[in-house]
Residue, then its C-alpha position, 0 to 999 in steps of 0.5 A: m879567165v884564161q882557159i888553157d887547153i893541153v893539145l896532144v897532136e897525133p900521140l902514138y901511145e895510149g899509155n902516154i895519154g893516160f900519164a898526161s891526164r894524170v899529170m895535168k890533174n896534179f896541177g889543176f888542168h882538165n882540158m885535154v884535146l886529142i888530135n888523131p889519137p890511137k885506139m884507147t884500151i884499159e892501158a890508158s885508163a890504168r895510166a891515168s889512175h885517179a885522173k880518169d875524168v880528164l881522160e874520159n872528158a878529153e875532146v877529140t877534134t882536128l888541128d884546124e879546129v884548134f887553131a880556129r877557136s884559140d886566141l893564142t897558140v903555143a908550139t912546144t918543141g925540143g928542136l930549135s933553130k940555131s939562129v934568128s936567121h932561121p925564124m921557124r923555131m926562133p925566138y923561143y921561150s922557157p915555160g917560166e917566160l911563157r907564164e909571164m907572157i900570158k898571166d894577164v890575158d883573158g882568152r883561150i890558149s892552146i898549148l900543142f905537144g907533138r908526136e913522140n917520135w918527131g914532134l910538131n912539123n914546121e907547118e904546124i909550128s908556123r901556125c902558132d903564135i909562140v914557141c916554147t921549149i923546156p931547158t934540158s941537158e944537151e946530153y939527152p934533150i928530148m923529154n917524154i911527152s907526159h913529162a914535158i906536159g908536167v913541166i909546162c903545167y907546173e909552171l902555169a899552175h894557179l895563173p891569176r885571173g886575166e885582166y884583158l881580152l885578147a884579139g880573137k883568132g879571126e881578128m888576128e888572121a884578118l890582120y895577118g892577111h892585111i900584112s900579106r897584102f901590104l907586102e905585095e903592095i909595096g913590092h916586098p921581094i917574093e922570096k922574102r914574103e913568107t919569112t917576113l910574114l912569119l916574123s910578123k906573126r911571131v912579134l904580134g903573137r907575143a905582143k898579145l894584141t887586144a881587139r882595139e890594138a889589132s884595129t889600130m894596126h889595120g888603120i896604120l896599114r890603110r893610111a900607108e896604102w892611101k898615101m902610096k896611091h894618093p901622095d898629094v891628098d890628105y888622108d883625114s880630109a879625103e872622102h873615101e870608104w875603107d872596108d873595116k873587115e880587111 
Protein backbone atom coordinates (compact mmCIF):
# COMPACT_ATOMS: atom_id res chain seq x y z
CA MET A 1 0.00 0.00 0.00
CA VAL A 2 1.27 3.47 -0.81
CA GLN A 3 2.77 5.45 2.08
CA ILE A 4 2.74 9.20 1.75
CA ASP A 5 5.05 11.37 3.85
CA ILE A 6 4.33 15.09 4.10
CA VAL A 7 7.76 16.70 4.34
CA LEU A 8 8.20 20.27 5.59
CA VAL A 9 11.62 21.55 4.57
CA GLU A 10 13.00 24.05 7.08
CA PRO A 11 9.63 25.53 8.13
CA LEU A 12 10.01 28.93 9.76
CA TYR A 13 6.99 29.10 12.04
CA GLU A 14 5.84 26.55 14.57
CA GLY A 15 2.24 27.70 14.18
CA ASN A 16 2.25 26.57 10.56
CA ILE A 17 3.55 23.16 11.64
CA GLY A 18 0.63 22.87 14.05
CA PHE A 19 -1.89 23.92 11.40
CA ALA A 20 -0.31 21.46 8.95
CA SER A 21 -0.77 18.64 11.48
CA ARG A 22 -4.41 19.54 11.81
CA VAL A 23 -5.19 19.63 8.10
CA MET A 24 -3.25 16.40 7.50
CA LYS A 25 -5.41 14.56 10.02
CA ASN A 26 -8.55 16.09 8.49
CA PHE A 27 -7.84 14.04 5.36
CA GLY A 28 -6.40 10.92 6.97
CA PHE A 29 -2.66 11.58 6.72
CA HIS A 30 -0.39 10.99 9.70
CA ASN A 31 3.21 10.85 8.46
CA MET A 32 4.73 14.27 9.00
CA VAL A 33 8.46 14.72 8.43
CA LEU A 34 10.31 17.85 9.55
CA ILE A 35 13.63 19.05 8.15
CA ASN A 36 15.42 21.48 10.49
CA PRO A 37 12.25 22.78 12.20
CA PRO A 38 12.12 25.73 14.61
CA LYS A 39 11.88 25.20 18.35
CA MET A 40 8.36 24.02 19.24
CA THR A 41 6.39 25.47 22.12
CA ILE A 42 2.77 25.47 23.22
CA GLU A 43 1.84 27.43 20.08
CA ALA A 44 2.38 24.48 17.74
CA SER A 45 0.36 22.21 20.01
CA ALA A 46 -2.47 24.75 20.25
CA ARG A 47 -2.62 25.15 16.46
CA ALA A 48 -2.68 21.36 16.00
CA SER A 49 -5.87 21.15 18.09
CA HIS A 50 -7.09 17.53 17.96
CA ALA A 51 -4.18 16.48 15.73
CA LYS A 52 -1.58 16.63 18.50
CA ASP A 53 -0.77 12.98 17.80
CA VAL A 54 0.38 13.88 14.27
CA LEU A 55 2.53 16.70 15.66
CA GLU A 56 3.99 14.67 18.51
CA ASN A 57 4.84 11.74 16.22
CA ALA A 58 6.42 13.93 13.53
CA GLU A 59 9.81 12.63 12.47
CA VAL A 60 12.77 15.02 12.47
CA THR A 61 15.41 13.93 9.98
CA THR A 62 17.58 15.16 7.11
CA LEU A 63 16.64 15.82 3.53
CA ASP A 64 19.32 13.38 2.39
CA GLU A 65 17.62 10.64 4.39
CA VAL A 66 14.24 11.49 2.84
CA PHE A 67 15.65 11.17 -0.67
CA ALA A 68 17.51 7.98 0.20
CA ARG A 69 14.46 6.09 1.44
CA SER A 70 11.73 7.39 -0.87
CA ASP A 71 10.61 5.50 -3.97
CA LEU A 72 9.21 8.71 -5.46
CA THR A 73 9.70 12.34 -4.44
CA VAL A 74 7.44 15.24 -5.33
CA ALA A 75 8.47 18.90 -5.17
CA THR A 76 5.68 21.42 -4.61
CA THR A 77 6.30 24.93 -5.88
CA GLY A 78 4.49 28.12 -6.78
CA GLY A 79 7.45 29.40 -8.80
CA LEU A 80 7.36 27.80 -12.23
CA SER A 81 9.54 27.76 -15.33
CA LYS A 82 8.25 29.87 -18.20
CA SER A 83 8.91 27.27 -20.90
CA VAL A 84 10.14 23.72 -21.46
CA SER A 85 13.49 25.24 -22.44
CA HIS A 86 14.03 25.77 -18.70
CA PRO A 87 13.27 22.30 -17.28
CA MET A 88 14.09 22.84 -13.59
CA ARG A 89 10.42 23.47 -12.69
CA MET A 90 8.91 22.06 -15.85
CA PRO A 91 6.88 20.05 -16.66
CA TYR A 92 4.64 20.48 -13.64
CA TYR A 93 1.38 18.86 -12.61
CA SER A 94 -1.68 19.81 -10.59
CA PRO A 95 -2.63 17.90 -7.40
CA GLY A 96 -5.41 16.15 -9.35
CA GLU A 97 -2.94 15.04 -12.01
CA LEU A 98 -0.57 13.89 -9.29
CA ARG A 99 -3.29 11.65 -7.87
CA GLU A 100 -3.75 9.98 -11.26
CA MET A 101 0.01 9.45 -11.53
CA ILE A 102 0.42 7.68 -8.19
CA LYS A 103 -2.92 5.98 -7.60
CA ASP A 104 -1.79 2.56 -8.84
CA VAL A 105 1.67 2.42 -7.29
CA ASP A 106 2.86 0.79 -4.10
CA GLY A 107 5.78 2.34 -2.28
CA ARG A 108 6.93 5.31 -0.22
CA ILE A 109 6.18 8.73 -1.67
CA SER A 110 7.54 11.92 -0.10
CA ILE A 111 5.87 15.25 -0.93
CA LEU A 112 8.13 18.20 -0.17
CA PHE A 113 6.88 21.63 0.90
CA GLY A 114 9.40 24.45 1.06
CA ARG A 115 10.12 27.35 3.37
CA GLU A 116 7.44 29.97 3.88
CA ASN A 117 9.60 32.80 2.56
CA TRP A 118 11.16 31.26 -0.57
CA GLY A 119 10.06 27.66 -0.92
CA LEU A 120 12.33 24.91 -2.24
CA ASN A 121 15.57 25.84 -3.93
CA ASN A 122 16.63 24.63 -7.38
CA GLU A 123 18.98 21.97 -6.03
CA GLU A 124 16.20 20.45 -3.92
CA ILE A 125 13.77 20.53 -6.83
CA SER A 126 16.30 18.96 -9.18
CA ARG A 127 16.54 15.95 -6.87
CA CYS A 128 12.79 15.32 -7.05
CA ASP A 129 11.07 13.10 -9.58
CA ILE A 130 7.89 15.13 -10.11
CA VAL A 131 7.04 18.82 -9.81
CA CYS A 132 3.55 19.70 -8.54
CA THR A 133 1.87 23.10 -8.32
CA ILE A 134 -1.54 24.28 -7.15
CA PRO A 135 -3.40 26.39 -9.73
CA THR A 136 -3.96 29.75 -8.06
CA SER A 137 -4.92 33.26 -9.06
CA GLU A 138 -2.16 35.27 -10.75
CA GLU A 139 -3.20 38.16 -8.52
CA TYR A 140 -1.97 36.31 -5.41
CA PRO A 141 -0.43 32.94 -6.33
CA ILE A 142 1.55 32.01 -3.20
CA MET A 143 -0.35 30.03 -0.56
CA ASN A 144 0.26 29.58 3.14
CA ILE A 145 2.10 26.30 3.60
CA SER A 146 -0.64 24.70 5.71
CA HIS A 147 -3.25 25.67 3.10
CA ALA A 148 -1.13 24.14 0.34
CA ILE A 149 -0.76 20.95 2.37
CA GLY A 150 -4.53 20.91 2.83
CA VAL A 151 -5.16 21.10 -0.92
CA ILE A 152 -2.69 18.29 -1.67
CA CYS A 153 -4.04 16.08 1.11
CA TYR A 154 -7.63 16.65 -0.06
CA GLU A 155 -6.75 15.56 -3.58
CA LEU A 156 -4.83 12.49 -2.42
CA ALA A 157 -7.26 11.35 0.29
CA HIS A 158 -8.54 7.76 0.08
CA LEU A 159 -6.11 6.55 -2.55
CA PRO A 160 -6.81 2.94 -3.55
CA ARG A 161 -4.40 0.18 -2.63
CA GLY A 162 -1.40 0.20 -4.94
CA GLU A 163 -1.18 -2.51 -7.59
CA TYR A 164 2.55 -2.65 -8.30
CA LEU A 165 5.86 -1.86 -6.62
CA LEU A 166 8.04 0.95 -7.86
CA ALA A 167 11.73 0.48 -8.52
CA GLY A 168 13.56 1.41 -5.33
CA LYS A 169 15.49 4.63 -4.86
CA GLY A 170 18.80 2.81 -5.12
CA GLU A 171 17.76 1.17 -8.37
CA MET A 172 16.73 4.49 -9.88
CA GLU A 173 19.90 6.26 -8.74
CA ALA A 174 21.92 3.46 -10.35
CA LEU A 175 20.00 3.98 -13.58
CA TYR A 176 20.58 7.74 -13.53
CA GLY A 177 24.27 7.09 -12.93
CA HIS A 178 24.35 4.73 -15.92
CA ILE A 179 22.66 7.35 -18.10
CA SER A 180 25.22 9.93 -16.96
CA ARG A 181 28.09 7.62 -17.92
CA PHE A 182 26.40 6.84 -21.23
CA LEU A 183 26.14 10.53 -22.07
CA GLU A 184 29.86 10.82 -21.44
CA GLU A 185 30.54 7.71 -23.54
CA ILE A 186 28.68 9.05 -26.58
CA GLY A 187 30.35 12.45 -26.32
CA HIS A 188 27.21 14.37 -25.41
CA PRO A 189 28.20 18.07 -25.10
CA ILE A 190 29.47 18.72 -21.60
CA GLU A 191 27.43 21.91 -21.23
CA LYS A 192 24.22 19.98 -22.01
CA ARG A 193 24.76 16.92 -19.83
CA GLU A 194 23.32 18.29 -16.60
CA THR A 195 20.13 19.48 -18.30
CA THR A 196 19.81 16.26 -20.31
CA LEU A 197 20.17 14.18 -17.16
CA LEU A 198 17.55 16.31 -15.40
CA LEU A 199 15.14 15.87 -18.32
CA SER A 200 15.77 12.11 -18.25
CA LYS A 201 15.00 12.07 -14.54
CA ARG A 202 11.75 13.98 -15.09
CA VAL A 203 10.63 11.53 -17.79
CA LEU A 204 11.56 8.41 -15.83
CA GLY A 205 10.22 9.85 -12.57
CA ARG A 206 6.71 10.29 -13.89
CA ALA A 207 6.96 6.94 -15.71
CA LYS A 208 7.09 5.22 -12.28
CA LEU A 209 9.33 2.36 -13.38
CA THR A 210 9.17 -1.07 -11.80
CA ALA A 211 12.40 -2.88 -10.89
CA ARG A 212 12.06 -5.01 -14.06
CA GLU A 213 11.64 -1.90 -16.22
CA ALA A 214 14.68 -0.21 -14.66
CA SER A 215 16.70 -3.37 -15.30
CA THR A 216 15.53 -3.37 -18.92
CA MET A 217 16.72 0.22 -19.34
CA HIS A 218 20.13 -0.84 -18.04
CA GLY A 219 20.14 -3.66 -20.59
CA ILE A 220 19.38 -1.30 -23.48
CA LEU A 221 22.23 0.99 -22.44
CA ARG A 222 24.64 -1.92 -22.04
CA ARG A 223 23.75 -3.25 -25.49
CA ALA A 224 24.36 0.19 -27.02
CA GLU A 225 27.69 0.47 -25.19
CA TRP A 226 28.74 -2.95 -26.45
CA LYS A 227 27.86 -2.16 -30.06
CA MET A 228 29.79 1.10 -29.94
CA LYS A 229 32.91 -0.75 -28.79
CA HIS A 230 32.39 -3.91 -30.89
CA PRO A 231 30.38 -2.88 -33.98
CA ASP A 232 31.12 -6.10 -35.87
CA VAL A 233 30.42 -8.55 -33.03
CA ASP A 234 26.97 -9.88 -32.22
CA TYR A 235 26.06 -8.95 -28.65
CA ASP A 236 24.02 -12.06 -27.87
CA SER A 237 26.55 -14.58 -29.15
CA ALA A 238 29.63 -12.88 -27.68
CA GLU A 239 31.17 -14.16 -24.48
CA HIS A 240 31.25 -11.23 -22.10
CA GLU A 241 30.37 -10.34 -18.54
CA TRP A 242 28.56 -7.18 -17.55
CA ASP A 243 28.12 -5.79 -14.09
CA ASP A 244 24.38 -5.96 -13.35
CA LYS A 245 24.95 -3.48 -10.54
CA GLU A 246 25.64 -0.56 -12.87
